[in-house]
Every structure is written in C-alpha cells, then in structure tokens.
C-alpha positions in Angstrom: -0.7 -2.6 10.3 -0.7 0.9 11.7 -1.0 4.3 10.0 1.1 7.1 11.5 2.0 10.6 10.5 4.5 13.1 11.6 5.2 13.3 15.3 4.3 9.6 15.7 0.6 10.2 16.0 -1.8 7.7 14.6 -3.2 8.9 11.3 -5.7 6.1 10.9 -6.6 2.7 12.4 -5.7 1.4 9.0 -6.1 -2.3 8.7 -4.2 -2.3 5.4 -2.2 -5.3 4.5 -0.5 -4.3 1.3 2.7 -3.7 -0.3 4.6 -0.9 -1.9 4.0 2.3 -3.8 6.9 3.8 -5.6 7.8 7.4 -6.2 6.8 6.8 -9.8 3.9 5.2 -11.5 3.4 3.7 -15.0 0.3 2.8 -17.0 -0.4 -0.9 -17.2 -3.3 -3.4 -17.5 -3.9 -3.3 -13.8 -4.3 0.5 -13.5 -2.1 3.5 -13.9 0.7 4.7 -11.7 1.1 8.4 -11.1 4.5 10.0 -10.6 4.8 11.8 -7.3 7.9 13.7 -6.2 8.5 16.9 -4.2 9.6 17.7 -0.7 6.7 20.0 0.1 3.9 18.1 -1.7 1.3 16.4 0.5 1.2 12.6 0.2 0.9 9.2 1.7 4.1 7.2 2.4 3.8 3.4 2.5 6.6 1.1 3.6 6.0 -2.5 2.9 7.9 -5.4 4.4 7.4 -8.7 2.5 8.2 -11.6 4.8 7.1 -14.2 2.3 9.2 -16.2 -0.1 7.1 -15.0 -3.1 7.2 -11.6 -4.7 4.1 -9.5 -4.2 2.6 -7.1 -6.6 0.7 -4.1 -5.2 -2.1 -1.7 -6.1 -3.6 1.2 -4.1 -7.3 2.1 -4.1 -8.0 5.8 -3.4 -11.7 6.8 -3.4 -12.5 3.9 -5.7 -9.7 4.5 -8.2 -7.1 1.7 -8.6 -3.4 2.6 -9.3 -0.5 0.3 -9.6 2.2 0.6 -6.9 4.8 -1.9 -7.9 6.4 -5.1 -6.7 8.0 -5.9 -3.4 10.4 -8.8 -3.8 10.4 -11.8 -1.4 11.9 -11.0 2.0 12.5 -7.4 1.0 11.1 -4.0 2.0 10.2 -1.1 -0.2 8.9 2.5 0.5 6.5 4.2 -1.9 4.9 7.7 -2.0 1.5 8.4 -3.3 -0.2 11.7 -4.0 -2.8 12.4 -1.5 -3.9 16.1 -1.1 -7.1 15.5 0.9 -8.7 13.0 3.3 -9.5 9.9 1.2 -10.7 6.3 1.5 -7.7 4.1 0.9 -7.2 0.3 0.7 -4.4 -1.8 -0.7 -4.6 -4.8 -3.0 -1.8 -7.3 -3.6 -1.2 -10.7 -5.2 1.5 -13.2 -4.6 3.4 -14.9 -7.4 1.3 -17.9 -8.5 -1.0 -17.3 -5.5 -3.9 -15.5 -4.1 -5.1 -11.9 -4.5 -5.9 -10.1 -1.3 -7.6 -6.8 -0.4 -7.4 -4.9 2.8 -10.2 -3.0 4.6 -10.7 0.6 3.6 -9.4 3.4 6.0 -9.8 7.1 5.9 -6.3 8.7 5.6 -5.1 12.2 5.4 -2.2 13.9 3.6 1.1 13.2 5.4 0.0 9.8 6.7 2.7 7.1 6.9 1.8 3.4 6.7 4.0 0.5 7.7 2.7 -2.8 6.3 4.0 -6.3 6.9 3.0 -9.2 4.7 3.5 -12.2 7.1 4.4 -15.7 6.0 0.9 -16.8 7.3 -1.7 -14.6 5.6 -4.2 -15.8 8.2 -2.6 -13.4 10.6 -3.7 -10.4 8.4 -7.1 -8.8 8.3 -7.6 -9.2 4.5 -10.0 -10.8 2.1 -8.1 -13.3 -0.2 -9.2 -15.4 -3.1 -8.0 -16.4 -6.6 
C-alpha cells in the first residue's frame, strides 16, 4: 500500500493493509468513531478496496488510540476521512467475517496524507500480522 498526499508526493512509506474510515464515527465496543467533516480541516483520507469475498471491519490506531472506521463490504471500495492535525503514528486493524484479525505496521503520517489500501484475496501478499 502507498501513502500519498496532494500533488502525488509520497506522504509515507506506509505498509498499511487496512480498510475504511468513514466521514463519521460512532461509539462501540471496539473503540469510538469521531465525526470529521470540513473542507479546510486537516485530515487523513483512506480509500480501501476489499478484493475478498468476506466483509472486513476496520479500525485505525493513531498514536496508540483505537477508533472504529467501519465496514467495507466484500468486493467493494470505500473512502474514509479521519481527523489528523499533526504528524502521528498510524496503523490499521481489520478483521474478516468469521476469520482472522490483522494489524499493519505503523507509519508516521502527516495531515493531508492519502492512503490507498487493497485487501487482496491472498492475505499472504500483505505485510500484516494476522491471528485469531
């Protein structure tokens, strides 16, 4: 996966392998989601493409804090925006319906970063730690 920001420059060598963050967040057992909207507000944009036949639930970790992103349905894509107003350590976490839970490596990202993440059919092609 690659992290990019405006003007197509690499924002981070992010080895993130996660799915979606929505424009809104809700509180749940897996962490809280934080609403984020606004054209001029800094943030992180994540587009997730789920190539698998199972739905995938996603969370984002920012400086050790876990927030729920949402679900990306099987063979679908979804774009999420997360508040990020300073450089932060970011990783993604996801689990597959009736399957494994996976976590990506951490990457330092800055406001305005854009991440494009693909969840391949073969998780062995991703640089993630998975387990039950």
